[in-house]
N, CA, C and O atoms as a GROMACS GRO file, in nm:
protein
  444
    1GLN      N    1  -6.635   4.722   4.874
    1GLN     CA    2  -6.761   4.727   4.800
    1GLN      C    3  -6.822   4.588   4.796
    1GLN      O    4  -6.755   4.490   4.762
    2VAL      N    5  -6.949   4.579   4.833
    2VAL     CA    6  -7.018   4.451   4.834
    2VAL      C    7  -7.068   4.418   4.694
    2VAL      O    8  -7.125   4.502   4.625
    3GLN      N    9  -7.046   4.294   4.656
    3GLN     CA   10  -7.101   4.245   4.529
    3GLN      C   11  -7.164   4.109   4.551
    3GLN      O   12  -7.111   4.025   4.624
    4VAL      N   13  -7.277   4.089   4.486
    4VAL     CA   14  -7.345   3.960   4.486
    4VAL      C   15  -7.372   3.928   4.340
    4VAL      O   16  -7.448   3.999   4.274
    5VAL      N   17  -7.312   3.823   4.290
    5VAL     CA   18  -7.314   3.795   4.147
    5VAL      C   19  -7.362   3.653   4.121
    5VAL      O   20  -7.304   3.556   4.171
    6GLU      N   21  -7.468   3.643   4.041
    6GLU     CA   22  -7.518   3.510   4.001
    6GLU      C   23  -7.450   3.466   3.871
    6GLU      O   24  -7.403   3.547   3.792
    7SER      N   25  -7.447   3.336   3.853
    7SER     CA   26  -7.400   3.278   3.728
    7SER      C   27  -7.463   3.141   3.712
    7SER      O   28  -7.522   3.086   3.806
    8GLY      N   29  -7.450   3.086   3.592
    8GLY     CA   30  -7.496   2.949   3.569
    8GLY      C   31  -7.624   2.936   3.491
    8GLY      O   32  -7.667   2.824   3.462
    9GLY      N   33  -7.688   3.047   3.458
    9GLY     CA   34  -7.811   3.037   3.380
    9GLY      C   35  -7.781   2.999   3.236
    9GLY      O   36  -7.666   2.992   3.193
   10GLY      N   37  -7.889   2.975   3.162
   10GLY     CA   38  -7.872   2.940   3.022
   10GLY      C   39  -7.997   2.876   2.966
   10GLY      O   40  -8.105   2.879   3.026
   11LEU      N   41  -7.980   2.818   2.848
   11LEU     CA   42  -8.088   2.749   2.778
   11LEU      C   43  -8.074   2.600   2.800
   11LEU      O   44  -7.966   2.544   2.780
   12VAL      N   45  -8.181   2.535   2.841
   12VAL     CA   46  -8.178   2.392   2.867
   12VAL      C   47  -8.308   2.331   2.818
   12VAL      O   48  -8.413   2.395   2.819
   13GLN      N   49  -8.301   2.205   2.775
   13GLN     CA   50  -8.422   2.136   2.731
   13GLN      C   51  -8.503   2.089   2.850
   13GLN      O   52  -8.449   2.068   2.959
   14PRO      N   53  -8.633   2.073   2.831
   14PRO     CA   54  -8.716   2.018   2.940
   14PRO      C   55  -8.659   1.886   2.989
   14PRO      O   56  -8.617   1.801   2.911
   15GLY      N   57  -8.658   1.871   3.122
   15GLY     CA   58  -8.600   1.753   3.183
   15GLY      C   59  -8.454   1.768   3.218
   15GLY      O   60  -8.397   1.683   3.286
   16GLY      N   61  -8.393   1.875   3.171
   16GLY     CA   62  -8.251   1.897   3.197
   16GLY      C   63  -8.225   1.959   3.332
   16GLY      O   64  -8.315   1.980   3.413
   17SER      N   65  -8.096   1.987   3.355
   17SER     CA   66  -8.052   2.042   3.484
   17SER      C   67  -7.961   2.162   3.464
   17SER      O   68  -7.892   2.175   3.362
   18LEU      N   69  -7.962   2.248   3.563
   18LEU     CA   70  -7.869   2.361   3.570
   18LEU      C   71  -7.834   2.383   3.717
   18LEU      O   72  -7.912   2.350   3.806
   19ARG      N   73  -7.717   2.437   3.740
   19ARG     CA   74  -7.680   2.479   3.875
   19ARG      C   75  -7.645   2.627   3.872
   19ARG      O   76  -7.552   2.670   3.804
   20LEU      N   77  -7.721   2.703   3.948
   20LEU     CA   78  -7.695   2.846   3.961
   20LEU      C   79  -7.602   2.869   4.080
   20LEU      O   80  -7.610   2.800   4.182
   21SER      N   81  -7.516   2.968   4.066
   21SER     CA   82  -7.426   3.006   4.175
   21SER      C   83  -7.449   3.152   4.209
   21SER      O   84  -7.487   3.232   4.124
   22CYS      N   85  -7.425   3.186   4.334
   22CYS     CA   86  -7.436   3.324   4.380
   22CYS      C   87  -7.316   3.349   4.470
   22CYS      O   88  -7.308   3.297   4.581
   23ALA      N   89  -7.223   3.429   4.422
   23ALA     CA   90  -7.100   3.455   4.495
   23ALA      C   91  -7.104   3.594   4.557
   23ALA      O   92  -7.134   3.693   4.491
   24ALA      N   93  -7.072   3.599   4.685
   24ALA     CA   94  -7.069   3.726   4.757
   24ALA      C   95  -6.925   3.769   4.781
   24ALA      O   96  -6.840   3.686   4.814
   25SER      N   97  -6.899   3.897   4.765
   25SER     CA   98  -6.764   3.949   4.790
   25SER      C   99  -6.773   4.084   4.858
   25SER      O  100  -6.878   4.149   4.857
   26GLY      N  101  -6.662   4.125   4.917
   26GLY     CA  102  -6.661   4.250   4.988
   26GLY      C  103  -6.699   4.232   5.135
   26GLY      O  104  -6.705   4.120   5.185
   27SER      N  105  -6.724   4.342   5.200
   27SER     CA  106  -6.755   4.340   5.344
   27SER      C  107  -6.902   4.308   5.365
   27SER      O  108  -6.983   4.394   5.398
   28ILE      N  109  -6.934   4.183   5.345
   28ILE     CA  110  -7.073   4.141   5.357
   28ILE      C  111  -7.088   4.049   5.477
   28ILE      O  112  -7.004   3.961   5.499
   29VAL      N  113  -7.191   4.068   5.553
   29VAL     CA  114  -7.222   3.983   5.666
   29VAL      C  115  -7.342   3.897   5.628
   29VAL      O  116  -7.443   3.949   5.579
   30THR      N  117  -7.332   3.770   5.650
   30THR     CA  118  -7.443   3.682   5.613
   30THR      C  119  -7.556   3.694   5.713
   30THR      O  120  -7.538   3.668   5.832
   31ILE      N  121  -7.671   3.734   5.664
   31ILE     CA  122  -7.792   3.743   5.745
   31ILE      C  123  -7.890   3.643   5.688
   31ILE      O  124  -7.934   3.655   5.573
   32TYR      N  125  -7.924   3.545   5.766
   32TYR     CA  126  -8.013   3.440   5.718
   32TYR      C  127  -8.159   3.482   5.728
   32TYR      O  128  -8.192   3.567   5.811
   33PRO      N  129  -8.248   3.425   5.648
   33PRO     CA  130  -8.218   3.321   5.550
   33PRO      C  131  -8.162   3.376   5.419
   33PRO      O  132  -8.195   3.488   5.378
   34LEU      N  133  -8.078   3.296   5.355
   34LEU     CA  134  -8.042   3.323   5.217
   34LEU      C  135  -8.157   3.273   5.129
   34LEU      O  136  -8.235   3.187   5.170
   35ALA      N  137  -8.168   3.328   5.010
   35ALA     CA  138  -8.284   3.292   4.928
   35ALA      C  139  -8.256   3.307   4.780
   35ALA      O  140  -8.171   3.384   4.737
   36TRP      N  141  -8.332   3.231   4.705
   36TRP     CA  142  -8.340   3.246   4.560
   36TRP      C  143  -8.484   3.286   4.525
   36TRP      O  144  -8.580   3.231   4.580
   37TYR      N  145  -8.496   3.381   4.435
   37TYR     CA  146  -8.623   3.423   4.380
   37TYR      C  147  -8.617   3.409   4.228
   37TYR      O  148  -8.511   3.391   4.169
   38ARG      N  149  -8.733   3.418   4.166
   38ARG     CA  150  -8.738   3.421   4.020
   38ARG      C  151  -8.852   3.510   3.975
   38ARG      O  152  -8.950   3.531   4.047
   39GLN      N  153  -8.837   3.561   3.854
   39GLN     CA  154  -8.940   3.645   3.796
   39GLN      C  155  -8.956   3.610   3.649
   39GLN      O  156  -8.864   3.627   3.569
   40ALA      N  157  -9.072   3.560   3.616
   40ALA     CA  158  -9.105   3.527   3.478
   40ALA      C  159  -9.164   3.650   3.409
   40ALA      O  160  -9.214   3.740   3.476
   41PRO      N  161  -9.160   3.655   3.277
   41PRO     CA  162  -9.215   3.770   3.205
   41PRO      C  163  -9.360   3.794   3.241
   41PRO      O  164  -9.442   3.703   3.238
   42GLY      N  165  -9.392   3.918   3.276
   42GLY     CA  166  -9.529   3.955   3.306
   42GLY      C  167  -9.578   3.911   3.442
   42GLY      O  168  -9.696   3.928   3.474
   43LYS      N  169  -9.489   3.852   3.524
   43LYS     CA  170  -9.530   3.804   3.655
   43LYS      C  171  -9.449   3.871   3.766
   43LYS      O  172  -9.344   3.930   3.741
   44GLN      N  173  -9.502   3.861   3.887
   44GLN     CA  174  -9.430   3.916   4.002
   44GLN      C  175  -9.315   3.825   4.042
   44GLN      O  176  -9.316   3.705   4.013
   45ARG      N  177  -9.216   3.883   4.107
   45ARG     CA  178  -9.106   3.803   4.159
   45ARG      C  179  -9.158   3.710   4.267
   45ARG      O  180  -9.235   3.750   4.354
   46GLU      N  181  -9.116   3.585   4.259
   46GLU     CA  182  -9.164   3.488   4.357
   46GLU      C  183  -9.046   3.419   4.426
   46GLU      O  184  -8.939   3.402   4.370
   47LEU      N  185  -9.072   3.381   4.551
   47LEU     CA  186  -8.972   3.311   4.630
   47LEU      C  187  -8.963   3.166   4.584
   47LEU      O  188  -9.065   3.098   4.571
   48VAL      N  189  -8.842   3.120   4.561
   48VAL     CA  190  -8.820   2.983   4.514
   48VAL      C  191  -8.770   2.894   4.627
   48VAL      O  192  -8.821   2.784   4.647
   49ALA      N  193  -8.670   2.941   4.701
   49ALA     CA  194  -8.610   2.857   4.804
   49ALA      C  195  -8.540   2.944   4.907
   49ALA      O  196  -8.490   3.052   4.876
   50THR      N  197  -8.536   2.895   5.031
   50THR     CA  198  -8.464   2.963   5.137
   50THR      C  199  -8.376   2.864   5.213
   50THR      O  200  -8.402   2.744   5.216
   51LEU      N  201  -8.270   2.920   5.273
   51LEU     CA  202  -8.176   2.841   5.351
   51LEU      C  203  -8.147   2.918   5.479
   51LEU      O  204  -8.101   3.032   5.474
   52ASN      N  205  -8.173   2.854   5.595
   52ASN     CA  206  -8.148   2.925   5.720
   52ASN      C  207  -8.011   2.890   5.776
   52ASN      O  208  -7.936   2.810   5.719
   53GLY      N  209  -7.980   2.952   5.889
   53GLY     CA  210  -7.845   2.939   5.944
   53GLY      C  211  -7.809   2.800   5.993
   53GLY      O  212  -7.691   2.766   6.003
   54SER      N  213  -7.910   2.720   6.024
   54SER     CA  214  -7.884   2.584   6.071
   54SER      C  215  -7.893   2.482   5.959
   54SER      O  216  -7.887   2.361   5.982
   55GLY      N  217  -7.907   2.531   5.838
   55GLY     CA  218  -7.912   2.441   5.723
   55GLY      C  219  -8.050   2.399   5.680
   55GLY      O  220  -8.065   2.322   5.585
   56GLY      N  221  -8.152   2.448   5.749
   56GLY     CA  222  -8.288   2.415   5.710
   56GLY      C  223  -8.327   2.485   5.581
   56GLY      O  224  -8.284   2.596   5.554
   57THR      N  225  -8.410   2.418   5.504
   57THR     CA  226  -8.450   2.470   5.374
   57THR      C  227  -8.601   2.471   5.359
   57THR      O  228  -8.672   2.392   5.422
   58ASN      N  229  -8.649   2.560   5.273
   58ASN     CA  230  -8.788   2.564   5.235
   58ASN      C  231  -8.796   2.592   5.087
   58ASN      O  232  -8.712   2.663   5.031
   59TYR      N  233  -8.898   2.538   5.024
   59TYR     CA  234  -8.913   2.551   4.880
   59TYR      C  235  -9.056   2.585   4.842
   59TYR      O  236  -9.152   2.547   4.910
   60ALA      N  237  -9.068   2.657   4.732
   60ALA     CA  238  -9.201   2.676   4.674
   60ALA      C  239  -9.255   2.541   4.631
   60ALA      O  240  -9.180   2.454   4.588
   61ASP      N  241  -9.385   2.524   4.642
   61ASP     CA  242  -9.446   2.396   4.605
   61ASP      C  243  -9.411   2.356   4.462
   61ASP      O  244  -9.395   2.238   4.433
   62SER      N  245  -9.399   2.453   4.375
   62SER     CA  246  -9.377   2.425   4.234
   62SER      C  247  -9.239   2.366   4.206
   62SER      O  248  -9.218   2.308   4.099
   63VAL      N  249  -9.146   2.378   4.300
   63VAL     CA  250  -9.010   2.327   4.275
   63VAL      C  251  -8.968   2.218   4.374
   63VAL      O  252  -8.858   2.164   4.362
   64LYS      N  253  -9.052   2.186   4.470
   64LYS     CA  254  -9.017   2.085   4.569
   64LYS      C  255  -8.984   1.952   4.502
   64LYS      O  256  -9.054   1.906   4.412
   65GLY      N  257  -8.875   1.893   4.549
   65GLY     CA  258  -8.833   1.765   4.494
   65GLY      C  259  -8.748   1.778   4.369
   65GLY      O  260  -8.690   1.680   4.323
   66ARG      N  261  -8.739   1.899   4.314
   66ARG     CA  262  -8.661   1.918   4.192
   66ARG      C  263  -8.543   2.013   4.214
   66ARG      O  264  -8.438   1.997   4.152
   67PHE      N  265  -8.561   2.112   4.301
   67PHE     CA  266  -8.456   2.212   4.326
   67PHE      C  267  -8.395   2.190   4.464
   67PHE      O  268  -8.462   2.143   4.556
   68THR      N  269  -8.267   2.225   4.476
   68THR     CA  270  -8.198   2.216   4.604
   68THR      C  271  -8.112   2.340   4.625
   68THR      O  272  -8.029   2.375   4.541
   69ILE      N  273  -8.134   2.406   4.738
   69ILE     CA  274  -8.052   2.522   4.773
   69ILE      C  275  -7.943   2.477   4.870
   69ILE      O  276  -7.967   2.395   4.957
   70SER      N  277  -7.824   2.532   4.852
   70SER     CA  278  -7.713   2.497   4.940
   70SER      C  279  -7.614   2.613   4.945
   70SER      O  280  -7.629   2.711   4.873
   71ARG      N  281  -7.514   2.600   5.030
   71ARG     CA  282  -7.413   2.705   5.040
   71ARG      C  283  -7.277   2.643   5.071
   71ARG      O  284  -7.267   2.532   5.124
   72ASP      N  285  -7.174   2.717   5.035
   72ASP     CA  286  -7.037   2.682   5.069
   72ASP      C  287  -6.981   2.803   5.143
   72ASP      O  288  -6.948   2.904   5.082
   73ASN      N  289  -6.972   2.792   5.276
   73ASN     CA  290  -6.930   2.907   5.355
   73ASN      C  291  -6.788   2.951   5.320
   73ASN      O  292  -6.760   3.071   5.316
   74ALA      N  293  -6.701   2.857   5.295
   74ALA     CA  294  -6.562   2.891   5.266
   74ALA      C  295  -6.550   2.973   5.138
   74ALA      O  296  -6.465   3.061   5.128
   75LYS      N  297  -6.636   2.945   5.043
   75LYS     CA  298  -6.634   3.017   4.916
   75LYS      C  299  -6.730   3.135   4.915
   75LYS      O  300  -6.736   3.210   4.818
   76ARG      N  301  -6.807   3.151   5.024
   76ARG     CA  302  -6.910   3.256   5.030
   76ARG      C  303  -6.997   3.251   4.905
   76ARG      O  304  -7.020   3.351   4.838
   77THR      N  305  -7.043   3.134   4.879
   77THR     CA  306  -7.125   3.110   4.760
   77THR      C  307  -7.245   3.025   4.797
   77THR      O  308  -7.234   2.931   4.876
   78MET      N  309  -7.359   3.058   4.740
   78MET     CA  310  -7.472   2.970   4.753
   78MET      C  311  -7.514   2.923   4.615
   78MET      O  312  -7.481   2.983   4.513
   79TYR      N  313  -7.587   2.812   4.616
   79TYR     CA  314  -7.619   2.744   4.491
   79TYR      C  315  -7.768   2.713   4.484
   79TYR      O  316  -7.838   2.707   4.585
   80LEU      N  317  -7.813   2.694   4.362
   80LEU     CA  318  -7.946   2.640   4.340
   80LEU      C  319  -7.932   2.533   4.233
   80LEU      O  320  -7.915   2.562   4.115
   81GLN      N  321  -7.940   2.408   4.276
   81GLN     CA  322  -7.937   2.297   4.182
   81GLN      C  323  -8.079   2.274   4.133
   81GLN      O  324  -8.171   2.253   4.212
   82MET      N  325  -8.096   2.278   4.002
   82MET     CA  326  -8.229   2.265   3.943
   82MET      C  327  -8.230   2.144   3.851
   82MET      O  328  -8.159   2.140   3.751
   83ASN      N  329  -8.312   2.048   3.885
   83ASN     CA  330  -8.325   1.925   3.807
   83ASN      C  331  -8.467   1.913   3.750
   83ASN      O  332  -8.559   1.982   3.794
   84SER      N  333  -8.481   1.826   3.654
   84SER     CA  334  -8.612   1.802   3.593
   84SER      C  335  -8.681   1.933   3.555
   84SER      O  336  -8.798   1.955   3.586
   85LEU      N  337  -8.608   2.017   3.490
   85LEU     CA  338  -8.659   2.150   3.457
   85LEU      C  339  -8.776   2.144   3.361
   85LEU      O  340  -8.784   2.058   3.273
   86LYS      N  341  -8.868   2.238   3.380
   86LYS     CA  342  -8.990   2.246   3.300
   86LYS      C  343  -8.994   2.384   3.231
   86LYS      O  344  -8.930   2.478   3.277
   87PRO      N  345  -9.069   2.395   3.123
   87PRO     CA  346  -9.080   2.526   3.058
   87PRO      C  347  -9.130   2.636   3.153
   87PRO      O  348  -9.091   2.752   3.139
   88GLU      N  349  -9.214   2.600   3.248
   88GLU     CA  350  -9.265   2.701   3.342
   88GLU      C  351  -9.160   2.747   3.443
   88GLU      O  352  -9.186   2.838   3.521
   89ASP      N  353  -9.043   2.685   3.442
   89ASP     CA  354  -8.933   2.734   3.525
   89ASP      C  355  -8.858   2.848   3.459
   89ASP      O  356  -8.769   2.909   3.520
   90THR      N  357  -8.892   2.878   3.335
   90THR     CA  358  -8.826   2.987   3.263
   90THR      C  359  -8.849   3.120   3.335
   90THR      O  360  -8.963   3.159   3.360
   91ALA      N  361  -8.740   3.187   3.367
   91ALA     CA  362  -8.748   3.312   3.443
   91ALA      C  363  -8.608   3.368   3.460
   91ALA      O  364  -8.508   3.302   3.429
   92VAL      N  365  -8.603   3.490   3.510
   92VAL     CA  366  -8.476   3.544   3.560
   92VAL      C  367  -8.468   3.507   3.708
   92VAL      O  368  -8.560   3.534   3.785
   93TYR      N  369  -8.357   3.447   3.746
   93TYR     CA  370  -8.338   3.402   3.882
   93TYR      C  371  -8.244   3.498   3.956
   93TYR      O  372  -8.140   3.537   3.905
   94TYR      N  373  -8.285   3.534   4.077
   94TYR     CA  374  -8.210   3.629   4.158
   94TYR      C  375  -8.173   3.565   4.292
   94TYR      O  376  -8.254   3.496   4.353
   95CYS      N  377  -8.053   3.589   4.336
   95CYS     CA  378  -8.019   3.550   4.472
   95CYS      C  379  -8.034   3.671   4.563
   95CYS      O  380  -8.011   3.785   4.524
   96HIS      N  381  -8.074   3.642   4.685
   96HIS     CA  382  -8.093   3.745   4.786
   96HIS      C  383  -8.004   3.713   4.904
   96HIS      O  384  -8.032   3.623   4.983
   97TRP      N  385  -7.897   3.790   4.915
   97TRP     CA  386  -7.801   3.778   5.025
   97TRP      C  387  -7.820   3.903   5.106
   97TRP      O  388  -7.756   4.005   5.082
   98ARG      N  389  -7.912   3.894   5.203
   98ARG     CA  390  -7.964   4.012   5.272
   98ARG      C  391  -7.856   4.111   5.312
   98ARG      O  392  -7.754   4.072   5.369
   99PRO      N  393  -7.877   4.241   5.282
   99PRO     CA  394  -7.991   4.299   5.212
   99PRO      C  395  -7.969   4.316   5.062
   99PRO      O  396  -8.038   4.395   4.996
  100TYR      N  397  -7.873   4.244   5.010
  100TYR     CA  398  -7.829   4.266   4.871
  100TYR      C  399  -7.897   4.168   4.774
  100TYR      O  400  -7.933   4.055   4.810
  101TRP      N  401  -7.914   4.217   4.652
  101TRP     CA  402  -7.967   4.136   4.543
  101TRP      C  403  -7.862   4.125   4.433
  101TRP      O  404  -7.788   4.219   4.406
  102GLY      N  405  -7.857   4.008   4.373
  102GLY     CA  406  -7.777   3.994   4.253
  102GLY      C  407  -7.846   4.057   4.134
  102GLY      O  408  -7.958   4.105   4.143
  103GLN      N  409  -7.777   4.056   4.022
  103GLN     CA  410  -7.829   4.120   3.901
  103GLN      C  411  -7.925   4.030   3.824
  103GLN      O  412  -7.996   4.076   3.734
  104GLY      N  413  -7.928   3.903   3.859
  104GLY     CA  414  -8.017   3.809   3.792
  104GLY      C  415  -7.946   3.730   3.684
  104GLY      O  416  -7.853   3.779   3.620
  105THR      N  417  -7.991   3.608   3.664
  105THR     CA  418  -7.940   3.524   3.557
  105THR      C  419  -8.059   3.456   3.489
  105THR      O  420  -8.148   3.404   3.555
  106GLN      N  421  -8.059   3.458   3.357
  106GLN     CA  422  -8.172   3.406   3.280
  106GLN      C  423  -8.165   3.255   3.270
  106GLN      O  424  -8.061   3.198   3.236
  107VAL      N  425  -8.276   3.191   3.298
  107VAL     CA  426  -8.292   3.048   3.277
  107VAL      C  427  -8.407   3.029   3.179
  107VAL      O  428  -8.519   3.075   3.202
  108THR      N  429  -8.378   2.962   3.070
  108THR     CA  430  -8.480   2.935   2.969
  108THR      C  431  -8.488   2.785   2.947
  108THR      O  432  -8.389   2.720   2.915
  109VAL      N  433  -8.607   2.731   2.964
  109VAL     CA  434  -8.630   2.588   2.946
  109VAL      C  435  -8.718   2.571   2.823
  109VAL      O  436  -8.836   2.607   2.824
  110SER      N  437  -8.660   2.517   2.719
  110SER     CA  438  -8.732   2.507   2.592
  110SER      C  439  -8.667   2.401   2.504
  110SER      O  440  -8.546   2.378   2.509
  111SER      N  441  -8.752   2.336   2.425
  111SER     CA  442  -8.700   2.238   2.329
  111SER      C  443  -8.676   2.304   2.194
  111SER      O  444  -8.633   2.238   2.100
   0.00000   0.00000   0.00000
């Protein structure tokens, strides 16, 4: 049974950092690009970052320079390091390990 599970969300003050993890288990084949999405209340899900098979990355303009996507092949885990967090980063964050989605992890940025 394939499972894709996010963790690492929580409440953080503006300017703080969080690292999200997405662990894949079961008979899953990695199909690139891997990706992180987020969905804020009342808004559509948006693409945050992607990682291709050669290690290339792309980011939404709103997070460039602050977020970093990475992976650990041995652990079958991908990460989203989020620095200098802003209140507008508040959302449920989802990892997309094609064709599977995680259940989401809440990130709240508030003082």
